[in-house]
C-alpha positions, 0 to 999 in steps of 0.5 A, a space after each residue: 500499500 503506498 502511504 501518503 507523504 504528509 508535509 512534516 514527513 522528512 523523507 519527502 521526495 525533493 521536488 515537493 519542498 517550495 523554497 521560499 523566494 527570499 531564499 533564492 533572491 540571498 543565493 542569488 545575490 550572493 553569488 552575483 556578489 562573488 563574481 564582483 569580488 572576483 571581477 574587481 580583484 582581476 581588475 586590480 591585478 591586471 592595474 597594478 601590473 601582477 599579472 603583466 607577465 600572463 598577458 
């Protein structure tokens, strides 16, 4: 017999779990901040001449 999954069931399939919009926004914001940090460090490295032998 198939058992119906409840809302409080920890063994429920992952597809049944809704992710809040605020958590999605937080993850996207953190990824964008990380990309901005990498780009900023790259620009600083190029302007200071650290990457000159590689280019």
